[in-house]
N, C-alpha and C positions, 0 to 999 in steps of 0.2 A: 504494500500500500504506500503510495507516494504521500508527500507532505500535504498536498491539497485534499486528498481523500481522507487523511487522518484528521485534518482540521474540520472537514464536513461531518465526519463521524463524531468528533468531540462536541461539535455544535449541536448535533441531534441529541446526543446524550444529555447535554446540559439542558436543552429545551425539555426533554422528557423528565428530568429531575425537577425542574421548575413546575411543570404541569402536575406531577405526582404530589409534590409538596403542597401546591395550592389546593388540589382536590381533597387531600387528607385534612388540611387545616379548615377548609370550608365545610366539610362534613362534620368536623368536630365542633366548630364555633359559629358557623353560618357565614354567608358571603359578606355581609355588612361588617362583621366583627374581625375580619382578617385584612391586614394591611400588606402592601408590597414588601415592607420591611420584614413582616412575619414570614412571608413566603420565602424571602431570601435567606433568612435565618435557618429555616427548616431545610432548604435546598443546599445550604452551604455555599452560597454565592454572594457577590456584591450586588447592590442595587443597579450599578452600571451594567452588570451582566444581564440582569433582569430586563432592563430597558433596551438592551441590544437585541433581545429576542422578542419582546412584547412592548408595544407602545403604552399599554395601560392594563389594569386589572381586568377591565371589560374585554379587551382583546384576547387576554389569556383564556377567559371563559369560552369565547367563541372558538378558539383553537383547541381548547381543552377537550372537546368531544372527539378530537382525533384519537384520544385515549380509548375511545370505544373500539376503534379498529384493532388496537393492540390487545385489548381485552377479548375481542371476538377471535382473533387469531389464536390466542392462548387457549380459550375455551373450546375451540373446534380442532385443535391440534390432534392429529391421528384419526380424524373422523372422515377423511377424504374418500374412503372406499365404501362408506355406508350407502345403502340405497338412497337416491337423491331426495326423496320426499321425507325420509327419516332425518337426513342431514339438515334439510330445510327446517324441520321441526326443532332441531337442536339450535339452529341459527335464531329462530324466533325466541326460544327459551333463554338463550344467552343474552340476547338483546334486552329482554325484559329484566333479567337479573342485573345487568349493568345499570339500567335506568332505576330500578328499585333500590339496589344495595350499594352500588358504587357511586352514583351521582346524587341520589336523593333530591333535595330541593334545588340543587344546582341545575337540574334539567329545566325547571321553570325559568330560572334566570337566563339560561342559554336561549330558550325560545323567545323570551321577551326581548333579548338583545338582537336576535336575528330578525324578529318582526319589526323592531324599531329602526333597523338599518335598511332602508329601501334599496341602497346600492348593493348590499350583500345578497338580498333575496333569500329564498329558502329552497333553491333548486337542489336537485340530487346530483351528486358528483359520481359519475360512473367509474372513476379511478379509485374510489374508496373501497377498502377491503370488503365491507359488508355488501356493497353493491355487486362486486365481482363474484363473491361466493354465492349470492342468490342467483345471479345469471347462470353460473356454472351448475347449480342444483337444477334449475329449470331446464337448461340445455340437456343435461343428462336424463332428466325425466322425459323430455321430448324424444330422445334417442331410444328410450325404453318403451315408448308408445303411450305415455301419459300426456295428453294434450288438452288445452283449452281451445275449443273450436275457433278458428280464424285468428288466433293470437300467437305471438312469438314469445320465446323465453325472455327476451328483454322487456316486452310489455308486461308479462306476468311478474317479473322481478320488480319492476317499477310500481305496478299496482299493489303488490304485496307490501313493499316498503312504505308507500304512501299510506296505505290502510293502517299499518301498525304504528307509524308515526302519529297518525290521527288518534289511535287508541291511547298513546302516551299523553297526548294533549288533553284528551277527555279525562284521563286519570289525574292529571295535574289540576284541571278545572274542578274535578269532584273532590279535591282536597285529599287525594290518596286514599279514598274511602273503600277501595276494593283491591284485591290482589292483582296487580298488573300481569304477573306471569300466568295466573290461572285464566284471566280474560283473554290474553293473547294466544295461549295454547288452545283454548276453546274456539276462538275465531279461526285459528289455523286449521283445526279439524273440520270446521264448516267449509272453509275455503278449499280444503283438499277434496271434498266431495264433488267439486265442480269439474275435476279432471275426468276425462273418459279415456278408456284404453281401446 
């Protein structure tokens, strides 16, 4: 690895340390009660290093849900050979776990920031891990003969992700009054009945 590659790898590691420290502190104390200085202390960095990676605490939250991709990769490790619809069920379950256990009330803050920033929008990013794994699951399901009439694997992945993101928003609006994971897995089972072979 040359110098430039090492610097990029170190930069990514520092960014991940900052994100991890922020998420931990915000889960423990709440978003409003955590300062940039607190985050830097937990991450073992200077405030200058923080501002090199993030222009503000709000920007950190917006980027922080990139941790979802890392969480999903870890949760789904070794499951690549499962039947695609079972693997997709695991994707939905892991997504719900992250929202309920890992991010808690930060999820609400994330969506408020995204909705308030008209420039950022709330579009889906096809390069994100969760999007790619869902497309892969649906592509494999199509190859095995499970299809939704007149639909593509990409359409099914987009539909599924938008639906489950909507369930997360409903869960937030209801004040976390139900088990997100139970609701999402129940909806997934209903969605699965739409496939025909």
